[in-house]
N, C-alpha and C positions, 0 to 999 in steps of 0.2 A: 348290643346283641341283636342279631337279625332274626326276623320271624321265620320259622321253618314252615314250608308249605305243607298243608295237610292233605292227605290223600283220602278222598271220600270213600267210605265203606259202601260197597255196592249193596243195594237192597236185595235180599233173597226172599222170594216168595216160594211157598211150597211147590208151586207148579213149575218153577223155573229150573228144574233138575234136568241135566243132560243124560239121555239114555242111550245105551248101545242098541244095536239091531235086535239082539236077543231080548233085552229088557223091554223094548217097544213091542215086540211080538207077544211077550207075556202080558203086557198091559192091555193090548188090543185083543188078546186071546185069538190070534191067528198064527198059522204056520209061518216059519221064516221065508219059505218060498213064495208065499202069497204077498208078503210085504215087499220082498225083492221085486216081484212082478209088478205090483202097483207102482213102485218107484221107477221101474223101467218104463211103464206106460205114462207116468207123470200124473196119475190120478189118486195117488195115496197121500198121506200126510207129508207136510214139508220136512225134508231131511237136508243134511249138510255133511260135509266131510271134514274130519280132523286128520290131516295126513291122508292115509289110505282108508281110514275107518269111517263108516257111516254112523251118524249120530242124529238123534231126535230130541227136541225140547218137549218135555212132558206137556207144557201148555199147548204146543202145536197139535199134539195128539188129541187133547181134550177138545180143542176148537174144531179139528177135523171130524171127530165123532159127533159133535153138535151139528155140524153141517150135514153129515150123513143122516142124522135123525130128522132134520128138517126136510131134507130131500125125499126121504122115504115117506113121510106123512103127506107131502104135497102131491104124490102120485096116486093116492087112494081115492 
Protein backbone atom coordinates (compact mmCIF):
# COMPACT_ATOMS: atom_id res chain seq x y z
CA UNK A 1 0.00 0.00 0.00
CA UNK A 2 1.40 3.40 -0.96
CA UNK A 3 1.17 6.42 1.27
CA UNK A 4 -1.32 9.03 0.17
CA UNK A 5 0.02 12.57 0.06
CA UNK A 6 -1.58 14.77 2.65
CA UNK A 7 -2.85 18.15 1.70
CA UNK A 8 -2.07 20.65 4.44
CA UNK A 9 -5.04 22.54 5.76
CA UNK A 10 -4.42 26.26 5.39
CA UNK A 11 -4.41 28.14 8.65
CA UNK A 12 -7.24 30.62 8.80
CA UNK A 13 -6.82 33.63 10.98
CA UNK A 14 -9.86 35.80 11.72
CA UNK A 15 -8.16 38.68 9.89
CA UNK A 16 -7.52 36.71 6.70
CA UNK A 17 -11.01 37.17 5.31
CA UNK A 18 -11.35 38.36 1.72
CA UNK A 19 -13.69 41.37 1.43
CA UNK A 20 -15.56 42.90 -1.48
CA UNK A 21 -15.31 46.60 -2.23
CA UNK A 22 -18.60 47.23 -0.45
CA UNK A 23 -17.55 45.21 2.61
CA UNK A 24 -14.23 47.08 2.76
CA UNK A 25 -16.10 50.39 2.60
CA UNK A 26 -18.34 49.31 5.47
CA UNK A 27 -15.31 48.17 7.48
CA UNK A 28 -13.46 51.48 6.91
CA UNK A 29 -16.69 53.51 7.14
CA UNK A 30 -15.96 55.44 3.95
CA UNK A 31 -18.06 55.91 0.81
CA UNK A 32 -17.40 53.58 -2.11
CA UNK A 33 -16.28 56.51 -4.24
CA UNK A 34 -13.61 57.43 -1.71
CA UNK A 35 -12.13 53.93 -1.67
CA UNK A 36 -12.20 53.81 -5.48
CA UNK A 37 -10.42 57.18 -5.62
CA UNK A 38 -7.76 56.08 -3.11
CA UNK A 39 -7.22 52.94 -5.22
CA UNK A 40 -6.86 55.10 -8.34
CA UNK A 41 -4.27 57.33 -6.60
CA UNK A 42 -2.47 54.32 -5.10
CA UNK A 43 -2.69 55.74 -1.59
CA UNK A 44 -5.35 53.47 -0.12
CA UNK A 45 -5.15 50.00 1.35
CA UNK A 46 -3.68 47.20 -0.79
CA UNK A 47 -6.24 45.67 -3.14
CA UNK A 48 -6.22 42.99 -5.80
CA UNK A 49 -8.51 41.64 -8.48
CA UNK A 50 -10.21 38.29 -8.75
CA UNK A 51 -11.27 38.32 -12.35
CA UNK A 52 -12.85 41.74 -12.79
CA UNK A 53 -13.74 42.15 -9.11
CA UNK A 54 -11.69 44.19 -6.62
CA UNK A 55 -10.99 42.45 -3.31
CA UNK A 56 -9.27 43.37 -0.06
CA UNK A 57 -7.81 41.21 2.71
CA UNK A 58 -9.16 42.30 6.09
CA UNK A 59 -5.60 42.13 7.46
CA UNK A 60 -4.43 44.66 4.85
CA UNK A 61 -7.22 47.04 5.88
CA UNK A 62 -6.23 46.76 9.54
CA UNK A 63 -2.53 47.33 8.74
CA UNK A 64 -3.38 50.31 6.54
CA UNK A 65 -5.50 51.84 9.31
CA UNK A 66 -2.63 51.36 11.77
CA UNK A 67 -0.29 53.17 9.36
CA UNK A 68 -2.77 56.03 9.03
CA UNK A 69 -3.01 56.31 12.81
CA UNK A 70 0.80 56.50 13.14
CA UNK A 71 1.04 59.00 10.30
CA UNK A 72 -1.63 61.21 11.88
CA UNK A 73 0.04 61.32 15.29
CA UNK A 74 3.50 62.13 13.85
CA UNK A 75 2.24 65.37 12.23
CA UNK A 76 1.03 66.90 15.48
